[in-house]
C-alpha positions in Angstrom: 2.0 42.5 -69.9 0.8 39.2 -68.4 3.3 39.4 -65.6 1.9 42.8 -64.6 -1.6 41.4 -64.6 -0.5 38.4 -62.6 1.3 40.5 -60.0 -1.7 42.8 -59.7 -4.1 39.9 -59.1 -1.7 38.4 -56.6 -1.4 41.7 -54.8 -5.2 42.0 -54.6 -5.6 38.5 -53.3 -3.0 39.1 -50.6 -4.6 42.3 -49.5 -8.3 41.4 -49.5 -8.9 37.6 -49.6 -6.1 36.0 -47.6 -6.4 38.1 -44.3 -10.1 37.4 -44.2 -9.7 33.7 -44.6 -7.0 33.5 -42.0 -9.0 35.6 -39.4 -12.1 33.4 -39.8 -10.2 30.2 -39.2 -8.5 31.3 -36.0 -10.6 31.8 -32.9 -10.5 35.2 -31.2 -8.5 34.9 -28.0 -9.1 38.0 -26.0 -7.4 36.9 -22.7 -4.2 38.6 -21.7 -1.9 37.1 -19.1 1.0 38.8 -17.3 3.4 37.2 -15.0 6.2 39.0 -13.1 9.0 38.2 -12.7 9.7 36.1 -15.9 13.1 34.8 -14.7 14.5 33.3 -11.6 18.2 33.3 -10.8 19.9 30.4 -9.0 23.5 29.6 -8.2 23.7 26.4 -10.3 21.4 24.7 -12.7 19.2 22.2 -10.9 18.8 24.3 -7.7 15.3 25.0 -6.6 14.1 28.6 -6.9 11.3 29.8 -4.6 9.6 33.0 -5.7 6.4 34.9 -5.5 4.9 35.5 -8.9 2.4 38.3 -9.5 -0.3 36.9 -11.8 -2.5 39.4 -13.7 -5.0 38.5 -16.4 -8.0 40.1 -18.0 -10.7 39.1 -20.4 -13.3 41.0 -22.3 -16.1 39.0 -20.7 -16.2 37.0 -17.4 -14.7 33.5 -17.7 -14.0 30.5 -15.5 -10.2 29.9 -15.6 -7.5 28.0 -13.8 -3.8 28.7 -13.7 -1.5 25.7 -14.3 2.2 25.3 -13.7 3.0 22.8 -16.5 0.3 20.2 -15.6 -0.3 21.1 -11.9 -3.4 23.2 -11.2 -2.4 26.1 -8.9 -5.4 28.3 -8.6 -8.9 28.7 -10.1 -11.3 31.7 -10.6 -15.0 31.6 -11.6 -16.8 34.3 -13.5 -14.0 36.8 -13.4 -12.9 39.2 -16.1 -9.9 40.8 -14.3 -7.6 39.2 -11.7 -4.4 40.2 -9.9 -3.0 37.8 -7.4 0.4 36.9 -5.8 1.3 33.2 -5.8 4.3 31.4 -4.2 5.9 28.8 -6.6 8.9 26.6 -6.6 10.8 26.0 -9.8 13.7 23.6 -10.6 13.6 24.2 -14.3 12.0 26.6 -16.8 8.2 26.1 -16.7 5.2 27.2 -18.7 2.2 28.7 -16.9 -1.1 28.3 -18.7 -4.5 29.9 -18.1 -7.1 27.2 -19.1 -10.9 27.2 -19.2 -13.4 24.6 -18.0 -12.8 22.2 -20.9 -9.0 22.5 -20.7 -9.0 25.1 -23.5 -5.8 27.1 -23.3 -6.6 30.8 -23.2 -3.0 31.9 -23.0 0.4 30.8 -21.6 3.7 32.3 -20.6 7.1 30.9 -19.6 9.1 31.6 -16.5 12.8 30.8 -17.1 15.5 29.6 -14.8 19.0 31.2 -15.2 22.1 30.1 -13.3 25.0 32.4 -12.3 27.5 29.6 -12.6 27.5 26.9 -15.1 28.0 23.2 -14.3 29.8 22.7 -17.6 32.7 25.1 -17.2 35.0 25.9 -14.4 36.6 29.3 -14.0 40.4 29.4 -14.6 42.4 30.1 -11.4 45.1 32.1 -13.2 45.3 34.3 -16.2 46.5 32.9 -19.6 49.4 35.4 -19.8 51.0 34.6 -16.4 54.7 33.8 -16.5 54.6 31.7 -13.4 
């Protein structure tokens, strides 16, 4: 009988108390960032990839925000709630693009990955395994 009461109390706590405490501790982040494309293809790892990224972000209220490529500031906007812009970038490795506020508060971030068509580590075999010659 005590196990049933304990499980009922645990269920009530998990449904009513825990979600409210978690939501009050986390700040509401209502900024959405969209980057396209999210991947860049190069011949070998280490090659530089030049591409045009379409940056779109929106917020419920106007904000001052800057787009960063890792730590480098790329572009800033002031008092905007919706933005769409094309930006030329160069990548030599996968990078994180962040949208930050005036006091370096990170609103949101997204990663653009580098993928290689050939690997440095492995070399393609010149003949098949089953060849008799």
